[in-house]
C-alpha positions in Angstrom: 9.6 133.1 55.9 11.4 132.8 59.1 15.1 133.0 59.5 15.7 129.2 59.8 13.9 128.6 56.5 15.8 131.3 54.8 19.2 129.8 56.1 18.2 126.4 54.8 17.2 127.6 51.3 20.6 129.7 51.2 22.6 126.6 52.1 20.9 124.2 49.6 21.2 126.9 46.9 24.9 127.2 47.6 25.5 123.4 47.6 23.6 123.1 44.3 25.6 125.9 42.7 28.9 124.4 43.9 28.0 121.0 42.5 27.1 122.7 39.0 30.2 124.8 38.9 32.8 122.0 39.8 31.2 119.7 37.3 30.5 117.0 39.7 31.1 113.7 38.0 31.8 110.0 38.9 35.1 109.7 40.7 38.0 108.5 38.7 40.2 105.6 39.8 43.5 104.1 38.6 42.3 100.5 39.1 41.1 98.6 36.0 38.2 96.4 36.6 38.9 92.6 36.8 36.7 91.8 33.8 39.0 93.9 31.6 42.4 92.7 32.9 43.7 90.5 30.0 46.0 90.7 27.0 43.5 91.6 24.1 44.5 91.4 20.5 43.0 92.2 17.2 44.5 89.3 15.2 43.5 89.9 11.6 44.3 87.5 8.8 47.3 88.5 6.7 48.5 91.1 9.5 51.9 90.1 11.2 51.9 92.8 13.8 48.4 92.9 15.3 47.1 95.7 17.5 46.9 94.9 21.2 45.6 96.4 24.5 47.2 94.9 27.6 45.3 95.8 30.7 46.7 95.2 34.3 45.3 96.2 37.6 47.1 99.6 37.6 48.6 99.8 34.1 47.7 99.8 30.3 49.9 99.2 27.3 48.3 99.6 23.9 49.4 99.8 20.2 51.5 97.3 18.3 55.0 95.9 18.3 56.1 98.8 16.1 54.6 101.5 18.3 52.9 101.3 21.6 52.4 103.6 24.7 52.3 102.6 28.4 50.3 104.2 31.1 50.7 103.4 34.7 50.2 104.7 38.3 48.8 108.2 38.7 48.9 108.8 34.9 46.1 106.2 34.4 42.5 107.2 34.8 39.6 104.8 35.0 36.0 106.2 34.9 32.9 104.0 34.9 30.4 105.0 32.3 26.8 103.8 31.7 25.8 100.4 30.4 29.2 98.7 31.4 31.5 101.0 29.6 34.7 102.2 31.1 36.7 105.2 30.0 40.5 104.3 30.4 43.6 106.3 29.4 45.7 109.3 30.5 44.5 111.4 33.4 42.5 114.4 32.2 42.2 113.4 28.5 39.0 112.4 26.6 40.0 108.8 26.4 38.5 105.7 24.5 35.8 103.7 26.3 36.0 99.9 26.6 33.4 97.2 27.4 33.7 93.3 27.7 30.9 91.3 26.0 30.3 88.2 24.0 30.0 88.1 20.3 30.3 85.6 17.5 33.7 85.6 16.0 35.0 83.0 13.4 31.8 80.9 13.9 31.9 80.8 17.8 30.7 82.9 20.7 33.8 84.6 22.3 34.5 87.0 25.0 35.5 90.2 23.3 36.6 93.8 24.2 34.9 96.5 22.4 36.8 99.8 22.0 35.0 103.1 21.1 37.4 105.9 20.2 35.0 108.5 21.5 31.9 108.1 23.8 29.6 109.3 21.0 30.8 106.9 18.4 28.5 104.3 16.9 31.4 101.9 15.9 33.6 99.9 18.1 36.9 97.9 17.4 36.8 94.3 18.5 39.7 92.7 20.4 40.0 89.0 21.5 41.9 87.4 24.3 45.1 85.9 22.7 46.3 85.7 19.1 45.2 82.2 18.3 41.9 82.9 16.8 42.1 85.0 13.5 39.5 87.6 12.5 38.3 88.7 9.2 38.5 92.4 8.6 34.6 92.6 8.7 34.7 91.1 12.2 37.3 93.6 13.5 34.7 96.4 13.8 31.1 96.4 14.9 28.2 98.9 14.4 26.6 99.7 17.8 23.5 101.6 16.4 
């Protein structure tokens, strides 16, 4: 091997090792995608204080009236995952993943937010835009397979 070939191999090997050591992943952002920006509720029948997730362009508020936490600015981390899922939450944490899709709820197809508490979970909680439509307990969670 000549000197130029050895140099190229050394540079490529170093670059590959750097990517593997630093754990090169998709870049995080603090901007929530437009499709997710709504006030999402889990309005169950017979529940007076429904769970909610309020997503704005650079802020998130989730929980219920009794207890909720707000995240905004540099504390908010948004990472795009595969198949339309987004991991949203505190910077540096293993956060829940979210996806907007359409599902049949109370007899009609509606736009819903699915929330998986971990990326490996097979179940997701279902949230609707607004509090008007009431869900049964069976509709509040879905098996993803």
